[in-house]
N, C-alpha and C positions, 0 to 999 in steps of 0.2 A: 170328896171322893167322886171322881167321874167314873160311872159304870156304863159300860157299852152292853145294850140289851139285844140278845139274839133275836132272830125272827120268831122262833117257836114260841117265845115268852109274850110277845106282842100279839102274836095270832091267838094264844089261848084267850086273851082279853077280848080283842075284836070279835072273834067267833064264838065266844062263851064255851069254850072247850073244856068239857068235864073230864077227869077230876082236877084239872090243872088251873082253872080260871082263878079260884080264890087266891092262891100263892102268887101267880103272876100278877093279879090286879093289885095285891098289897106292895109288891116291888115297884110297880108303876106309881103307886100312891106315893112312896118315898120320893120320888122325882117331883110330884106335884106338890108336896109339902115342902120342897126345898131341902130334904134331908140328905139327898144325894143329887148330884148332877147326872143327868141321863143323857146318852149318846145312842145313835142309831148308825150302822153302817150305810153308807148311800146305796149299796145293792140290797139292804133290807127294805128300804123305803120303796124301791120299785117293785120288789117282790111282794111286799104287802099290798100294794095298790093292785097288782095283778090278780092276787088270790082273793082279796076282798071284792074286787069286780066280778070274778067267777062265782063267788059264794053268795054275793048279796047283788049289788048292782053298781053301775058306775057312779051314780049320784052319791051313794053310801061310801064308795071307795074314796071319792074326793073329800068327803066329810071327814072321814077317819084319818086319812093321811094329812089333811090340812090341821087337825087337832094335834096330830103326832109332832108335825113340824112346829107347832106352837110350843110344844112341851119339850122336846128333846133337841139336842145339837146333833149335827150329822157329821160323821167321821168320813172324809173324803177317800174315795178310791182312785189312786193316781196310779200311773205307770211305775213309779217306785213301789207302792204297795202291792200291785199284782205281781211284780218281779221277785219281791221278797217272799210272797206266798208261794210262788213256784218252788223256791229254794228250801221252804219250810219242810219239817218232818211230819207234817200233818197227813193223815189218810185221804182227807177230803179237801179239795182245793177251796171250796165256798168257805168252810171253816178257817183256813189258812188266810184267805182274804179278809174275813172278818177280824181275825186276830191281829193282822198286819196293820189293817186300818185303826184298830183300837190302840195300839202302840203308837202309830204315827200321830194320832190325834191327842195324845196325852192321857188317855183313859188309864184308870188305875185297875180296874178288874172287869170281867165279863160275867153276866148272868145268862144261864142257859139250862135248859132241861137236859141237854145232851152233854153233860160234864166229861163222860168218857171220851168223846170226840176231840176234847181239847187237852188231851194228855201231854202233847208236845208243847203247850202254851207256857210262856215265861210270865204272863200275867196271872194273878189269881183268878180261879174259875169258881163260881158259885152257882149252885142250883137256887132257884127262887126262894125256897124255905130257908136255905142257908144264910142267903143275903139278909132275909128278914131278921134272923137270930144274930147276926153280926151287928145290926143296927149301926152302920157306919155314919160317921159325921159328914156334913156337907163340906 
């Protein structure tokens, strides 16, 4: 199962955000153990670098993003993805882009803490705890 990780789930881990860090770290551990294939949207990678740079420093941001690129596949954001997201029934364009990128990259689901923001999704949407309880196979 290929699962696209929303930015908020990864940030929970990188910045140790309570009370979310435990469940989010456990979902990322599924990827480390090979129980699921993990993907990040290309825009998530740039956003993570920016936020880590501001919260930590540029050296730490490079280390974190490098580690993520070693662990996760990247779902490209192309003109087709951006155009499809414009036509989607999402309230938030960024969420629509993430969903469209996931679909085009062959992801089977998205894990996010903002499940309600993905009400228009055609892919299954899991909160971190729900993904852990599902225990999907790789």
